[in-house]
C-alpha positions in Angstrom: -68.2 137.7 7.5 -65.8 138.4 10.4 -64.2 135.2 11.8 -64.2 136.3 15.4 -67.9 137.3 15.4 -68.9 133.9 14.0 -66.5 131.5 15.7 -66.3 133.1 19.1 -69.8 134.6 19.7 -70.1 135.3 23.3 -73.7 134.3 23.7 -72.7 130.6 22.9 -71.0 128.5 25.6 -68.3 126.4 24.2 -67.6 123.0 25.6 -63.9 121.7 25.4 -62.9 118.1 25.2 -59.3 118.0 26.4 -57.2 115.0 25.5 -53.8 113.9 26.6 -50.6 113.9 24.2 -47.7 111.8 25.1 -46.0 113.2 22.1 -46.9 115.0 18.8 -48.2 111.8 17.1 -50.6 111.3 19.9 -51.6 115.0 20.0 -52.4 115.1 16.3 -54.3 111.9 16.7 -56.4 113.3 19.5 -57.2 116.4 17.4 -58.2 114.1 14.5 -60.5 112.2 16.9 -62.3 115.4 17.9 -60.4 116.8 20.8 -61.0 120.6 21.2 -57.6 120.8 23.0 -54.7 118.7 24.0 -52.2 118.9 26.8 -48.6 117.9 26.4 -45.4 117.9 28.3 -42.6 120.5 28.0 -39.0 119.3 27.6 -38.7 119.8 31.3 -40.7 120.6 34.4 -43.8 118.5 33.6 -45.5 116.3 36.2 -45.0 113.2 33.9 -41.1 113.3 33.5 -41.2 110.5 31.0 -43.5 112.4 28.5 -41.4 115.4 27.7 -41.4 117.0 24.2 -39.1 119.4 22.4 -40.3 123.0 21.7 -40.0 122.2 18.0 -42.5 119.3 18.3 -44.8 121.3 20.4 -44.8 124.0 17.6 -45.8 121.3 14.9 -48.5 120.4 17.2 -49.8 123.9 17.6 -49.7 124.5 13.8 -51.9 121.4 13.3 -54.3 122.0 16.1 -54.9 125.7 15.3 -56.2 124.7 11.8 -59.2 123.4 13.6 -59.3 126.2 16.2 -58.2 123.6 18.8 -55.9 124.6 21.6 -52.5 123.2 22.9 -51.8 123.5 26.6 -48.3 122.7 28.0 -48.1 120.8 31.3 -45.4 122.9 33.2 -46.7 121.7 36.7 -43.7 120.6 38.8 -42.2 122.4 41.8 -39.1 124.3 41.0 -36.0 124.8 42.9 -34.3 128.1 43.0 -31.5 126.9 40.7 -34.1 126.1 38.1 -36.1 129.3 37.9 -34.1 131.1 35.2 -34.2 128.1 32.9 -37.9 127.7 33.6 -38.8 131.2 32.8 -36.7 131.1 29.5 -38.5 127.8 28.6 -41.8 129.6 29.1 -40.8 132.3 26.6 -39.7 129.6 24.1 -43.0 127.8 24.6 -45.0 131.1 24.0 -43.1 131.7 20.8 -44.0 128.1 19.7 -47.6 129.1 19.6 -49.1 127.4 22.7 -52.4 128.5 24.2 -51.8 128.2 28.0 -49.4 127.0 30.6 -50.5 124.5 33.3 -48.6 125.3 36.5 -48.3 124.3 40.2 -45.4 126.4 41.3 -46.5 130.0 42.3 -42.9 131.2 41.5 -44.2 131.4 37.9 -46.9 133.8 39.0 -44.3 136.1 40.5 -41.9 135.7 37.6 -41.9 138.0 34.5 -43.5 135.8 31.9 -44.7 136.3 28.4 -48.5 137.3 28.0 -50.1 133.9 28.1 -53.1 132.3 30.0 -52.1 130.3 33.1 -54.1 127.3 34.3 -53.9 126.2 37.9 -52.9 122.5 37.8 -54.9 120.0 39.8 -51.6 119.7 41.7 -52.5 123.0 43.4 -55.0 121.0 45.5 -58.2 122.6 44.2 -60.9 121.1 46.3 -61.9 124.1 48.6 -64.0 127.0 47.3 -62.0 129.6 49.1 -58.8 128.3 47.5 -60.4 128.3 44.0 -61.8 132.0 44.5 -58.1 132.9 45.4 -56.7 131.4 42.2 -59.4 133.1 40.2 -58.7 136.5 41.8 -55.0 136.2 41.7 -55.0 135.9 37.9 -55.3 132.4 36.8 -57.5 131.8 33.7 -58.5 128.3 34.5 -58.7 126.1 37.5 -58.5 122.4 37.2 -60.6 120.8 39.8 -59.6 117.9 42.2 -61.0 114.5 41.1 -62.6 114.0 44.5 -65.3 116.7 44.0 -68.9 115.6 43.9 -71.4 117.0 41.5 -73.1 119.2 44.1 -69.7 120.6 45.2 -68.8 121.5 41.6 -72.2 123.2 41.3 -71.4 125.2 44.4 -68.0 126.3 43.1 -69.5 127.4 39.7 -72.2 129.4 41.5 -69.5 131.4 43.3 -66.7 131.8 40.6 -66.4 133.1 37.1 -63.1 131.4 36.3 -63.0 128.6 33.7 -63.5 125.2 35.4 -61.8 121.9 34.1 -62.7 118.6 35.4 -61.4 115.1 34.9 -63.8 112.7 33.2 -61.7 109.7 32.5 -58.6 107.8 33.4 -56.3 106.8 36.3 -57.1 108.1 39.7 -54.4 109.4 42.2 -55.4 108.0 45.5 -54.1 111.2 47.3 -55.5 114.7 47.0 -53.3 116.0 44.1 -50.1 117.9 45.1 -50.5 116.6 48.6 -48.8 113.1 48.2 -45.3 112.7 49.5 -45.3 108.8 49.8 -43.0 108.4 46.7 -40.5 111.1 47.9 -40.3 109.7 51.5 -39.8 106.0 50.4 -37.7 106.5 47.2 -36.5 110.0 47.0 -38.6 110.4 43.8 -41.1 113.4 44.3 -44.4 113.2 42.7 -44.5 117.0 42.8 -41.3 117.1 40.7 -42.7 114.6 38.0 -40.8 111.5 39.4 -43.6 109.5 41.2 -42.7 105.9 41.7 -46.4 105.0 42.3 -46.0 103.3 45.6 -49.7 103.6 45.8 -50.0 100.7 43.4 -48.0 98.4 45.7 -49.3 95.6 47.9 -49.9 96.5 51.6 -51.1 94.7 54.7 -53.6 96.5 57.0 -53.4 95.7 60.7 -54.4 97.3 64.0 -52.1 98.7 66.8 -51.5 95.1 68.2 -50.8 93.6 64.7 -54.2 92.1 64.3 -54.7 91.5 60.5 -57.5 93.2 58.6 -56.3 92.6 55.1 -53.1 91.0 53.9 -51.0 91.7 50.7 -53.6 93.6 48.9 -53.2 96.8 46.8 -55.1 98.8 49.4 -54.2 102.2 47.9 -55.0 101.2 44.3 -58.1 102.6 42.8 -60.2 101.9 39.8 -60.2 104.2 36.9 -62.5 107.2 36.5 -65.3 107.0 33.8 -67.9 109.7 33.8 -69.4 108.9 30.4 -72.9 108.8 31.9 -72.4 112.2 33.7 -71.6 114.4 30.8 -74.9 116.1 30.6 -74.8 116.8 34.4 -71.3 118.2 34.1 -72.3 120.6 31.4 -75.3 121.8 33.5 -72.9 122.2 36.4 -71.0 124.8 34.5 -67.7 122.8 33.7 -65.9 124.4 30.8 -63.3 121.7 29.9 -63.6 117.9 30.1 -60.4 116.3 30.7 -59.1 112.8 29.8 -56.1 111.6 31.9 -53.4 109.7 30.1 -50.1 111.5 29.1 -48.2 108.3 29.5 -50.9 106.2 27.6 -50.4 104.7 24.0 -51.8 105.9 20.7 -54.7 103.4 20.8 -55.9 104.6 24.2 -55.8 108.2 22.9 -57.9 107.4 19.9 -60.4 105.2 21.5 -61.1 107.3 24.5 -61.1 110.7 22.7 -63.4 109.4 20.1 -65.8 108.0 22.8 -66.1 111.3 24.5 -66.3 113.3 21.3 -69.5 111.4 20.7 -70.8 111.7 24.1 -70.3 115.4 24.2 -71.8 116.0 20.8 -75.0 113.9 22.0 -75.2 116.3 25.0 -74.9 119.4 22.8 -77.9 118.2 20.7 -79.9 117.9 23.9 -79.1 121.5 25.1 -79.5 125.0 23.9 -76.8 127.5 23.7 -73.9 125.2 23.6 -71.3 124.2 20.9 -68.0 122.5 20.8 -65.0 124.6 21.3 -63.2 123.9 18.1 -64.0 123.3 14.3 -64.4 120.4 12.0 -66.6 117.3 11.8 -65.0 113.9 12.6 -65.8 111.0 10.2 -65.2 108.1 12.5 -63.9 104.8 10.9 -64.3 102.5 14.0 -66.6 102.2 17.0 -65.0 103.3 20.3 -65.2 101.0 23.2 -63.9 101.9 26.5 -63.8 98.3 27.7 -61.2 97.5 25.1 -58.8 100.1 26.4 -56.5 99.9 29.4 -58.5 100.1 32.5 -58.5 98.7 36.2 -62.4 98.6 36.2 -64.3 101.8 36.2 -65.8 104.1 38.8 -67.5 107.4 39.1 -65.5 108.0 42.3 -67.1 110.6 44.4 -69.3 112.1 41.7 -72.5 110.9 43.5 -70.7 111.0 46.9 -69.2 108.0 48.7 -69.6 104.4 47.4 -67.6 101.1 47.8 -67.1 100.7 44.2 -63.9 102.7 43.8 -61.1 100.3 44.6 -58.9 97.9 42.8 -57.5 96.0 45.8 -56.8 92.8 43.8 -54.6 94.2 41.1 -53.3 97.6 40.0 -53.0 96.2 36.4 -55.6 96.3 33.6 -58.0 93.5 33.8 -60.2 94.4 30.9 -63.5 92.9 30.0 -64.9 89.5 31.1 -64.9 87.4 27.9 -65.2 83.7 28.7 -65.5 80.9 31.3 -63.1 77.9 31.3 -64.7 74.6 30.5 -62.0 72.1 30.2 -58.1 72.1 30.5 -55.9 70.0 28.3 -52.0 69.6 27.8 -51.8 72.1 24.8 -55.1 74.0 25.1 -58.2 74.8 27.2 -61.8 75.1 26.1 -64.1 78.0 26.9 -67.7 79.1 26.9 -67.3 82.4 25.3 -69.1 85.6 26.3 -67.5 87.4 23.3 -65.3 86.0 20.4 -61.6 85.7 21.3 -59.0 86.1 18.5 -55.5 85.1 17.8 -52.9 87.1 19.7 -55.3 88.4 22.4 -54.2 88.9 25.7 -56.3 87.2 28.5 -55.9 87.3 32.4 -57.5 85.7 35.4 -57.0 85.8 39.2 -55.4 82.6 40.5 -56.1 80.8 43.9 -54.0 83.3 45.8 -56.0 86.2 44.2 -53.0 87.4 42.0 -53.7 88.4 38.4 -52.0 86.1 35.9 -51.7 86.7 32.1 -52.3 84.4 29.2 -51.0 85.0 25.7 -53.3 83.5 23.0 -51.5 82.0 20.2 -54.4 80.9 18.2 -58.2 80.1 18.6 -59.9 77.1 17.0 -63.7 77.3 17.8 -64.0 76.8 21.6 -60.3 75.8 22.0 -57.8 78.3 22.9 -54.2 77.5 22.4 -51.9 79.7 24.7 -48.2 80.1 24.7 -48.2 78.0 27.8 -51.3 76.4 29.4 -51.8 77.9 32.8 -53.3 76.4 36.0 -56.9 76.9 35.2 -60.1 75.5 36.8 -63.6 74.8 35.2 -65.8 77.7 35.5 -63.0 80.3 36.0 -63.8 83.7 34.5 -61.4 85.1 31.9 -60.8 88.7 31.1 -59.4 90.2 28.0 -56.9 92.9 28.8 -55.5 93.2 25.2 -57.9 93.0 22.1 -55.4 92.5 19.4 -57.7 93.2 16.4 -59.1 96.2 18.0 -55.7 97.6 18.9 -54.4 96.9 15.4 -57.3 98.6 13.8 -56.7 101.7 16.1 -53.0 101.9 15.4 -53.5 101.6 11.6 -56.3 104.1 11.1 -57.3 107.5 12.3 -60.7 109.2 11.9 -61.0 112.1 9.3 -61.7 115.5 10.7 -62.8 117.8 8.0 -63.7 121.6 7.8 -66.8 122.1 5.7 -66.4 124.6 2.8 -68.5 125.8 -0.1 -66.9 126.6 -3.4 -68.0 129.3 -6.0 -66.7 129.8 -9.4 -67.7 133.1 -11.1 -66.5 135.4 -13.9 -65.5 139.0 -14.3 -64.8 141.0 -17.5 -61.3 139.5 -18.0 -61.0 136.8 -15.5 -62.5 134.0 -13.6 -62.7 134.0 -9.8 -62.6 130.9 -7.6 -63.9 131.4 -4.0 -64.0 129.3 -0.9 -65.9 130.0 2.3 -65.6 127.7 5.3 -68.2 127.1 7.9 -67.0 130.0 10.1 -67.2 132.5 7.2 -63.5 132.7 6.5 -63.1 133.2 2.8 -60.2 133.2 0.2 -60.3 133.7 -3.5 -58.1 133.3 -6.6 -58.5 135.0 -9.9 -57.2 133.5 -13.2 -57.3 134.8 -16.8 -59.9 134.1 -19.3 -57.8 132.1 -21.7 -59.7 129.0 -22.3 -62.0 128.2 -25.2 -65.6 127.4 -24.7 -66.1 123.7 -24.1 -67.7 121.8 -27.1 -69.5 119.6 -24.5 -70.6 122.1 -21.9 -72.3 119.5 -19.7 -69.2 117.2 -19.6 -66.9 120.2 -19.0 -69.1 121.4 -16.1 -69.0 118.1 -14.6 -65.2 117.8 -14.8 -64.8 121.2 -13.3 -67.1 120.1 -10.3 -65.3 116.8 -10.0 -61.8 118.3 -9.8 -62.8 121.1 -7.4 -64.3 118.5 -5.2 -61.1 116.5 -4.7 -60.0 117.9 -1.4 -59.6 114.4 0.1 -55.9 114.8 1.1 -56.7 118.0 3.0 -58.6 118.9 6.1 -61.5 120.5 3.9 -64.8 119.0 2.7 -66.8 120.6 0.0 -70.5 120.6 0.7 -71.6 122.7 -2.2 -70.0 123.8 -5.5 -71.6 126.6 -7.5 -70.5 127.2 -11.1 -71.8 130.7 -12.2 -70.6 131.2 -15.7 -72.1 132.5 -18.9 -70.4 129.8 -21.0 -68.5 126.9 -19.7 -64.9 126.9 -20.6 -62.5 123.9 -21.3 -60.2 124.1 -18.4 -57.5 121.5 -18.4 -57.6 119.1 -15.4 -54.0 120.0 -14.5 -55.0 123.6 -14.0 -58.1 122.8 -12.1 -55.9 120.6 -9.7 -53.3 123.6 -9.4 -56.2 126.0 -8.5 -57.5 123.6 -5.9 -54.1 123.1 -4.3 -53.4 126.8 -4.2 -56.8 127.9 -2.9 -56.6 125.2 -0.2 -53.1 126.5 0.9 -54.5 130.1 0.9 -57.4 129.0 3.2 -55.0 127.2 5.5 -52.9 130.3 5.8 -55.9 132.5 6.3 -57.4 130.3 9.1 -54.1 130.3 10.9 -53.9 134.1 10.5 -57.3 134.4 12.0 -56.5 132.1 14.9 -53.3 134.0 15.7 -55.3 137.3 15.9 -57.8 135.7 18.2 -55.0 134.0 20.4 -53.2 137.3 20.8 -56.4 138.9 22.1 -56.8 136.1 24.5 -53.2 136.2 25.6 -53.3 140.0 26.2 -56.6 139.8 28.2 -55.1 137.1 30.4 -51.9 139.0 31.0 -53.9 142.2 31.9 -56.0 140.1 34.3 -52.9 138.6 35.9 -51.4 142.1 36.4 -54.5 143.8 37.7 -54.5 145.4 41.2 -56.8 142.7 42.5 -54.6 139.9 41.3 -51.6 141.4 42.7 -53.2 142.1 46.2 -55.9 139.5 46.8 -55.3 137.9 50.2 -54.5 134.2 50.5 -57.2 132.5 52.7 -54.6 131.6 55.3 -51.9 133.3 57.2 -49.7 130.4 57.5 -48.6 127.7 55.0 -47.3 124.4 56.2 -44.9 122.1 54.2 -47.8 120.8 52.1 -48.2 124.2 50.7 -45.4 123.0 48.5 -43.1 126.2 48.6 -39.6 125.1 47.7 -38.1 128.4 46.3 -37.8 132.0 47.2 -39.9 133.3 44.4 -42.9 131.2 45.4 -42.4 132.4 49.0 -42.5 135.9 47.8 -45.8 135.3 46.0 -47.4 134.1 49.1 -45.8 137.0 51.2 -47.3 139.4 48.6 -50.8 138.0 49.3 -50.5 138.2 53.1 -49.0 135.0 54.3 -46.9 135.5 57.4 -45.3 132.1 58.0 -44.1 129.8 55.3 -42.6 126.4 56.1 -40.2 124.7 53.6 -41.9 122.3 51.1 -41.5 118.6 51.8 -38.6 118.1 49.2 -36.5 120.4 51.4 -37.2 118.5 54.6 -34.9 115.8 55.9 -36.8 114.6 58.9 -40.2 113.1 57.9 -41.2 111.8 61.3 -44.9 112.3 61.9 -45.4 114.1 58.6 -48.6 113.5 56.7 -47.6 111.8 53.5 -51.0 111.6 52.1 -54.6 112.9 52.4 -57.2 110.9 50.6 -61.0 110.6 50.3 -60.5 106.9 50.0 -61.1 105.3 53.4 -59.9 101.9 54.5 -62.3 101.9 57.5 -65.1 102.3 55.1 -63.8 99.8 52.7 -63.7 97.0 55.5 -67.1 98.0 57.0 -65.6 99.9 60.0 -66.9 103.3 59.5 -68.5 104.9 62.5 -70.3 107.4 60.4 -72.0 104.8 58.1 -73.3 102.4 60.7 -71.5 99.5 58.9 -71.7 95.9 60.0 -68.2 95.5 61.1 -67.8 98.8 63.1 -68.0 97.0 66.4 -65.2 94.5 65.6 -62.4 94.8 68.2 -59.6 96.4 66.3 -57.3 98.6 68.3 -56.4 102.1 67.1 -54.5 103.2 65.4 -54.5 101.3 62.2 -51.3 100.7 60.1 -50.5 100.1 56.5 -47.4 97.8 56.5 -44.9 96.9 53.9 -41.7 94.9 54.2 -39.8 98.1 54.8 -42.2 100.4 56.7 -45.3 100.7 59.0 -47.3 103.7 58.2 -49.8 105.0 60.7 -53.3 105.9 59.6 -55.3 108.9 61.0 -59.0 109.3 60.3 -60.7 112.6 60.0 -64.3 111.2 60.2 -66.0 114.5 60.3 -64.7 115.3 56.8 -64.3 111.7 55.6 -60.7 111.9 55.0 -57.9 109.4 55.7 -54.4 110.4 56.3 -51.1 108.3 55.9 -48.5 109.4 58.6 -44.8 108.7 58.2 
């Protein structure tokens, strides 16, 4: 049976669960927990500078992932300066040689450079919200477009109806308040460019909101801080909308986060596949879970579906940008060495609790030990009766996640037959890939054929330390021989190695076809000449090198401004565009007939820190707030 015909049938739509990988360990754990693909940072030029990995490590991850027909994408999505182009292109060749499946890019210089044949994905940093922009990316040779998080379900459906390119959507994790690739707040305030992988996250700092005359609207709140995305309940709708890949944010997150969140969404997508005809997961193997995933026990700032069902108030985390976790208890009494609680859930030794103090600040509590309703912390905090406590570190759950990883197995059938002078051991996996070993007939007939038959089956069944799981073992022999256990073990190990080599060989063949098709598409006449949807590109087009400028000129752009990182004077520059609207958050939206809209606040409004006063501009027609330097 041909592997490509079985595994990659064109009449079945494959759904990809895409998980983050801070490093190789996290990437392998994500694959073991059911990810169909992972994305990981390169040694340089990734949007998370602190999450780079060597080419050698990425190759190790590719070898592991490809056993399951899972893919490895490399985040190569920073802007490049002219002096970096040569190094970046060489690194692309090194990464291609390591076995990666695609590059995720932001800088269009790489579309103009001579690259190895490999699929290119348009990072969300390329500001993928408008249909005309996504159509351009498709026609110019991108294999996939990663959609902006702000898109609603109806907007995604419209994009799918008018495009053919693969669409990837975020389903979980931290939310950037700005439209991706359009935030210059970090660079303007600290010299650390988000588009260069150095974001200082000023959006998570406290701000004061006031009007033109200094009248307070909100004071010392985290006014640009959002909750975390959670689209668990929307997987079925996303599938119906035509999304190809379901992305979990978190290349800086720890191993427990990756295991927990990936496992949760593996189950969600599998449940959805059972409800729909014509879909399957994009990789191989069945995950045997050894824990129950729980998103409330993983780092989160509270959850939101953001703009999936259009605008709602429940998107902000004004009180704290830190993880609050799950409500677990109310305070009953406070003593010198402990406090008592009315528990909503059991609390354990070494848990981390938190609460909001009288000033609205989040404070932490380290639990030393628990005795019934008594909680003995490291130090007794200033608590009050009735105060709500949250658990933002579940010690037992985290320990469990760190110490175990689910088993992901490829199902196989085993057949032992005989020929005139030899025995033949054959394995066939669920995709029809088969390997066989022949060995001489040099064994005597067993005295106890029933016992010998059981021994053969028992030994051939022991694939526990491999990625394979036998579902059926057939022994088709005229007479049952006495084969030593050592020989059976040797045969099992050897044929497992053969199957592994064969699976990787089949994957390599498939991958080469995919890469060549992507390369041909990227160099087609349409890709080389399709016009960009504008004749001018401002600084927020993020052009910071000559090769990127050449790309846009080839696509018909006549005027190209220098990107923000090349500008010295930021006066009146737009530092951010966001769907998050502070007028809406405080009941001042003129479009929504909100209760506070008639309050006398004089425009413009300002966000204020100890160092700077940022003017806010509101595009109410399009429901966009802009932060001006």
